[in-house]
C-alpha positions, 0 to 999 in steps of 0.5 A: 061499757068497756074502756081500754087503756093503751099506755104505749100505743103505735102506728102500725105499718105492715109490709108483705113479702114473698120471703125475708132475706137479711141483707137483701133488697126486697119488693113489698106490698103496698103498706097497710097503716093502722092504729095500734097498741093492745088496747086500741086493737081491743076497741077496734075489734068491738067497735067493728062488731057494734059493741060500745067501747072507748079507747084511752091513750096518749098521743104525741107528734106526727105519728100521734096525729096520724093515729088519732086521724085513723081512729077517727075515720074508723068511727072509734070512740077514743079519749086522746091525751097530748103528751110531749113525746112522739107516738111510736111507729112500729113495722111488721114484715109479713111473709107469704107462709105466715112467718112475721117479723116485727120491729117495735120502737120503745116509745116515749116516756110519760111524765108524772104530769102526763100520767096524772092526766091520763089517770083522770081521763080514765076515771072520767070515762068509767062508771061502776060496773064497767070493764076496764082493759089495761093493755099492751106494753109499758112505756120506758121509765114506767115502773111496775109500782105506777101500773100497780097504783093505777090498777089498784085505784081502778079496782076501787072504783067498783069496775071489772078489771082486765089485764093484758101485759107481760113481765114485771108489769103483769106481775104487779098488776096481780096485786090489784086482783083483776077480774081477768087476765089474758096472758099467752103461753110465754107471759104466763111462763114468766109468772109461773117462773117455769117452762110450760111445755104441755096443756097440763103445765098451762092449766097448773100455772093458770090454776096457780094465778087463779088461786091468787085471787084472779077469777078468770085466767084466759091463756091464748095458745096461738095454734094450740087454742086456748085455756080458761081457768075460772070458778067453773073449772078448765075449759080448753078450746081449739081453732083452725086457720086455714090461710094465715096472713098475720097473727099480729093483734090476733090476741087482742081480737081474741080478748075483744070477742071473750068480752063481747060475749061475757059481758052480756052473760057472765054465766056462759063462759063456754060461748064466751071462749068460743067467741074468743077463738072465732075472733082470734082465728078471724083476725089471723086470716086478715093482713096486718093488724087488721080486726074482723068484722061480722062478715069475717067471723065464722064458727065452723073452725072453733070448738071446745075440747071436753076430754083434752089430752092435757099431756100433749106437748104444745106446739114450739113457739 
């Protein structure tokens, strides 16, 4: 089983416009409304492809009720923890050329009692050998020490821990020695404390994290593809999206794709990376935070690069 934990979920509204102009009156498409938050997106992607997953998340207010309803309609298995604060609502503006503008609310703080209730629900949902994915931004006032304590408590449960967050929270979670982390370029640069301008920079930084005790460092690089550093060495993959519509949530589908294959065959990391690239590319071709189903995923636009030019500059981002 793959259990995802989203401490700061969101109700995601996406609007498409021809082009964005500050101060102007813009006509948009009909809004796309979806349940959001990185862990929620991972579970949605896995569920859409017939892979068992449970999402654990706090919900509150009218937005929380609407988010819960969207997951129920989609057939997503979830454990909802009622909280006093209102679930945040995020807005994405997508331009025809693929440019994305996001307006993300901070979310509501969790009380000590609410965090304890979430921890209890997570513990009840997992068994030894399961994968637990802690993913997304942290609610206001939730300190890195609290995330570290949660991660360490799960590590002691003999589960496989995956982390996909950023900043101090990501650094703190490394103390629990998760089996996998999935940073993007900017998040890995935060850990390394330096700019990452080439594939060789990314590989060196990922190796540094691997040496700290993280078995798999899976780095998503957007248009530059991905790098995986693990016990088998370094893998570099590329993907192509002919008509990108929204990259929001594509990294979550990328992680879901990797886990979908890696959980079934831990030896075949090459196929797992290709699966990740295919799912991420398929998500980028869909509107809003849509997740790809089997009919959206193709493998003709992904490949492993066996002799990569590691000194090649990365695309600016």
